C-alpha positions as protocol buffer text, in pm:
chain_id: "A"
residue {
  index: 1
  type: MET
  ca { x: 17 y: -35 z: -16 }
}
residue {
  index: 2
  type: VAL
  ca { x: 124 y: 364 z: -127 }
}
residue {
  index: 3
  type: ASP
  ca { x: 198 y: 576 z: 180 }
}
residue {
  index: 4
  type: LYS
  ca { x: -40 y: 914 z: 201 }
}
residue {
  index: 5
  type: HIS
  ca { x: 216 y: 1110 z: 302 }
}
residue {
  index: 6
  type: LEU
  ca { x: 439 y: 1006 z: -19 }
}
residue {
  index: 7
  type: LEU
  ca { x: 138 y: 1080 z: -207 }
}
residue {
  index: 8
  type: ASP
  ca { x: 84 y: 1403 z: -64 }
}
residue {
  index: 9
  type: GLU
  ca { x: 491 y: 1538 z: -121 }
}
residue {
  index: 10
  type: LEU
  ca { x: 437 y: 1354 z: -460 }
}
residue {
  index: 11
  type: GLY
  ca { x: 158 y: 1587 z: -544 }
}
residue {
  index: 12
  type: ASP
  ca { x: 320 y: 1934 z: -390 }
}
residue {
  index: 13
  type: ARG
  ca { x: 605 y: 1868 z: -610 }
}
residue {
  index: 14
  type: VAL
  ca { x: 418 y: 1812 z: -905 }
}
residue {
  index: 15
  type: SER
  ca { x: 230 y: 2096 z: -800 }
}
residue {
  index: 16
  type: ASP
  ca { x: 525 y: 2339 z: -736 }
}
residue {
  index: 17
  type: ALA
  ca { x: 726 y: 2230 z: -1071 }
}
residue {
  index: 18
  type: MET
  ca { x: 421 y: 2318 z: -1283 }
}
residue {
  index: 19
  type: ARG
  ca { x: 387 y: 2680 z: -1113 }
}
residue {
  index: 20
  type: HIS
  ca { x: 732 y: 2756 z: -1231 }
}
residue {
  index: 21
  type: THR
  ca { x: 751 y: 2567 z: -1613 }
}
residue {
  index: 22
  type: PRO
  ca { x: 759 y: 2843 z: -1903 }
}
residue {
  index: 23
  type: ALA
  ca { x: 456 y: 2706 z: -1975 }
}
residue {
  index: 24
  type: ARG
  ca { x: 298 y: 2923 z: -1716 }
}
residue {
  index: 25
  type: ASP
  ca { x: 526 y: 3230 z: -1765 }
}
residue {
  index: 26
  type: VAL
  ca { x: 379 y: 3203 z: -2186 }
}
residue {
  index: 27
  type: GLU
  ca { x: 24 y: 3181 z: -1994 }
}
residue {
  index: 28
  type: LYS
  ca { x: 68 y: 3506 z: -1827 }
}
residue {
  index: 29
  type: ASN
  ca { x: 192 y: 3725 z: -2094 }
}
residue {
  index: 30
  type: LEU
  ca { x: -32 y: 3535 z: -2364 }
}
residue {
  index: 31
  type: ARG
  ca { x: -287 y: 3722 z: -2112 }
}
residue {
  index: 32
  type: ALA
  ca { x: -140 y: 4002 z: -2086 }
}
residue {
  index: 33
  type: LEU
  ca { x: -118 y: 4054 z: -2480 }
}
residue {
  index: 34
  type: LEU
  ca { x: -488 y: 3922 z: -2513 }
}
residue {
  index: 35
  type: LEU
  ca { x: -606 y: 4222 z: -2244 }
}
residue {
  index: 36
  type: ALA
  ca { x: -424 y: 4461 z: -2386 }
}
residue {
  index: 37
  type: PHE
  ca { x: -518 y: 4386 z: -2747 }
}
residue {
  index: 38
  type: PHE
  ca { x: -910 y: 4384 z: -2655 }
}
residue {
  index: 39
  type: ASP
  ca { x: -873 y: 4677 z: -2430 }
}
residue {
  index: 40
  type: ARG
  ca { x: -767 y: 4913 z: -2729 }
}
residue {
  index: 41
  type: PHE
  ca { x: -1099 y: 4820 z: -2886 }
}
residue {
  index: 42
  type: ASP
  ca { x: -1318 y: 4954 z: -2624 }
}
residue {
  index: 43
  type: LEU
  ca { x: -1450 y: 4603 z: -2564 }
}
residue {
  index: 44
  type: VAL
  ca { x: -1680 y: 4515 z: -2287 }
}
residue {
  index: 45
  type: ALA
  ca { x: -1788 y: 4231 z: -2073 }
}
residue {
  index: 46
  type: ARG
  ca { x: -2051 y: 4031 z: -2168 }
}
residue {
  index: 47
  type: GLU
  ca { x: -2253 y: 4080 z: -1821 }
}
residue {
  index: 48
  type: ASP
  ca { x: -2184 y: 4470 z: -1876 }
}
residue {
  index: 49
  type: PHE
  ca { x: -2342 y: 4468 z: -2216 }
}
residue {
  index: 50
  type: ASP
  ca { x: -2611 y: 4267 z: -2093 }
}
residue {
  index: 51
  type: VAL
  ca { x: -2684 y: 4494 z: -1800 }
}
residue {
  index: 52
  type: GLN
  ca { x: -2697 y: 4792 z: -2034 }
}
residue {
  index: 53
  type: ARG
  ca { x: -2922 y: 4630 z: -2269 }
}
residue {
  index: 54
  type: LYS
  ca { x: -3195 y: 4570 z: -1990 }
}
residue {
  index: 55
  type: LEU
  ca { x: -3167 y: 4921 z: -1912 }
}
residue {
  index: 56
  type: LEU
  ca { x: -3219 y: 5043 z: -2291 }
}
residue {
  index: 57
  type: GLU
  ca { x: -3530 y: 4816 z: -2290 }
}
residue {
  index: 58
  type: ARG
  ca { x: -3663 y: 4934 z: -1955 }
}
residue {
  index: 59
  type: ALA
  ca { x: -3598 y: 5283 z: -2076 }
}
residue {
  index: 60
  type: GLN
  ca { x: -3763 y: 5226 z: -2402 }
}
residue {
  index: 61
  type: ALA
  ca { x: -4051 y: 5062 z: -2253 }
}
residue {
  index: 62
  type: LYS
  ca { x: -4077 y: 5401 z: -1988 }
}
residue {
  index: 63
  type: LEU
  ca { x: -4067 y: 5605 z: -2302 }
}
residue {
  index: 64
  type: LYS
  ca { x: -4329 y: 5462 z: -2512 }
}
residue {
  index: 65
  type: ALA
  ca { x: -4570 y: 5466 z: -2242 }
}
residue {
  index: 66
  type: LEU
  ca { x: -4519 y: 5837 z: -2150 }
}
residue {
  index: 67
  type: GLU
  ca { x: -4527 y: 5892 z: -2499 }
}
residue {
  index: 68
  type: ALA
  ca { x: -4889 y: 5719 z: -2519 }
}
residue {
  index: 69
  type: ARG
  ca { x: -4963 y: 5899 z: -2221 }
}
residue {
  index: 70
  type: VAL
  ca { x: -4922 y: 6240 z: -2402 }
}
residue {
  index: 71
  type: ALA
  ca { x: -5114 y: 6128 z: -2702 }
}
residue {
  index: 72
  type: GLU
  ca { x: -5368 y: 6061 z: -2470 }
}
residue {
  index: 73
  type: LEU
  ca { x: -5379 y: 6336 z: -2243 }
}
residue {
  index: 74
  type: GLU
  ca { x: -5325 y: 6588 z: -2573 }
}
residue {
  index: 75
  type: SER
  ca { x: -5629 y: 6424 z: -2773 }
}
residue {
  index: 76
  type: GLY
  ca { x: -5896 y: 6393 z: -2439 }
}
residue {
  index: 77
  type: ALA
  ca { x: -5800 y: 6709 z: -2249 }
}
residue {
  index: 78
  type: LYS
  ca { x: -5941 y: 7037 z: -2344 }
}
residue {
  index: 79
  type: PRO
  ca { x: -5686 y: 7339 z: -2271 }
}
residue {
  index: 80
  type: PRO
  ca { x: -5728 y: 7494 z: -1918 }
}
residue {
  index: 81
  type: ALA
  ca { x: -5911 y: 7829 z: -1886 }
}
residue {
  index: 82
  type: ALA
  ca { x: -5694 y: 8100 z: -1831 }
}
């Protein structure tokens, strides 16, 4: 039977080796490069886009309701006597 301590130590060594590999550095550099590239194009996160879309839809619905109310008031209301 394999000693649990030996397995834990082996797992720690593998994790440590993976953290210090050139592949990890390449990943960090690639991530920084992609972030800089996307930042130049003023891209936004999907979550932010969805929030703004919902706010716009709500504003458009309110505007439509207000336009209908103004039309109703203009068509049915007599000007107040001064």
